[in-house]
Every structure is written in structure tokens, then in C-alpha cells.
N, C-alpha and C positions, 0 to 999 in steps of 0.2 A: 573715150578718146575723141579727139576732134576730127572733123572732116578735112577735106583738102582746101577749103576756103581759107586763104591767108594772104599775107602781103605779096608773096611771089606767085600766087595762083594765076595760071595762064601764061607765065613767062618761062623762058628756058631755065631759069633758076629754081623752078618748082621741083620739089622732091616728093616721092610717094611717102605716105604715112608708114613709119617703120616701128617694129617692136622695140621697146626700151631695154629688153634683156639681150636679145641676139642681134639687134640692129638690122635685121632683114626686113624687106617689105612685108606687110601683113599677109599678103596672099601666099608668101613663101615661108612664113614663120611656122615652126613646128613645136613651139613651146607649149607645155600643157596649160590649158586654160580652164577656169571654173565656168559655171553656167552663166555668170555675169560677164564673161569675156576677159576677166583679169587673169594675169599669169599666176599660176599656183605651182611653183616648183616643189619637188619632194621635201626640201628642207623647210618649207613653209607650212607643212601639214603635220602637226603633232599627232602621232599615232599612239594609241593605248592598247596594250595587249593584256587580256585577263582570261582566267579560266572560269567556266561555269559548270555547275553540276546539273545535269538534265534528268529526265525521267529514268528510272531504274538505275540510278547512280552513275550514268555515263558522264564523262568529262569532255568538255568542248573548249577549245582555245578560240577566243573571240578577238578579232582585230577591228578596232573602231577608230575613226578619225580620218580615214582616207576620203578625199574629195572624189565622188564617183564620176564627175565629168572631167576632172583634170588627171585622174589616174586610171590606168587600164586594169580594173579590178579583176577581170578574167585572167589576164596574163600573170598578175601577182598571185592569184589563187592557184593557178597551175604550178607556178614555181614553188609555192609553199607546200602544196600537196605532194609534189615530187620529192622535195627535200625531207619531208616528214614521213613519207610513205603512208599517207593517210588520206581519207576522203574529206571532202569539204564542200561548202556552198557559199554563195553570196545571197544574203537576205537583207533587203532594205539598205544597201550600201555598206553592210557590215560583213566581213569575212568570217566564216566559221570553219575550223579545222577539227576533225574528230581526234580526241585524245588530248593529253597534256603536253604541249610542245612550246610552251611560252619562251623558254630560253633560246631555242633554235629559231623561232619566228622573230624574236627581237634581233638576233644576230643577222638574219637574212635581210630584214627591213633596214637595219642600219647600214648594211652593205649596199643597199639600193639608194641610200641617201636620205631616208626618212628618219626623223628624230623619234625613235621608238622607245617606249618605257613600259615596264610592267606596272599594272595597277591591280588593286585588290589583294587578296590573300594567296 
């Protein structure tokens, strides 16, 4: 983004730099942003859900593709754990839910606006 130096800088016609999505001044903008400062809406984050088999045959549902700085991973994890009645954790920007809950997780993430798809077997 560019600074405030422009043709109207220092005049009454000068406008504060605003967000291109919500059109609010940047200090009032609440749009989710990536680490680079770019707006990353949920619809722009392709999410993949897969299941993995862990030690002793335990199944884990893995949610990958969420931007850790633009998404509140803790809040999403709490919502998924509550809906699935299972434990879970965030590991390296990836959500892990105990058990096979791929269909339920896809439905919840699509309801939140993320383009979620199952991947793998």
C-alpha cells in the first residue's frame, strides 16, 4: 500500500488511506490480513481436510490450508472440537481433530465461508 503522499496531501481534500474491501480507514479496518498485510478473506483460503492414521491405529482429521495470521485458528479449533465432541490441537498452522470427522468438518468450514474439500482417501 502507498503512503499518504499524493496530489492532495496537506490539503482539505486529502483522504486517509482506506481498505479496498471494507472502505474504512486502515486503523479502523477489521478485515483478516495475512502476515504480508494483504486481505485474506475466508473465501480466498482453500482448505483441505484429510484423515491420517497415527500410532496404534488412531485416526486424526487434519485441516490444512488456513492462513494462521488471517484466521483465528484457536476459535476455529474450539468450534470444531465442540461440534465433533472430540479433542484436538493446532500444530504448525494445521488443525488436528481426534477421530474421523471429515464430513462434519467440511460442512462446518463451508458454513464459515471457507472453500473446504476432502483430500486423500
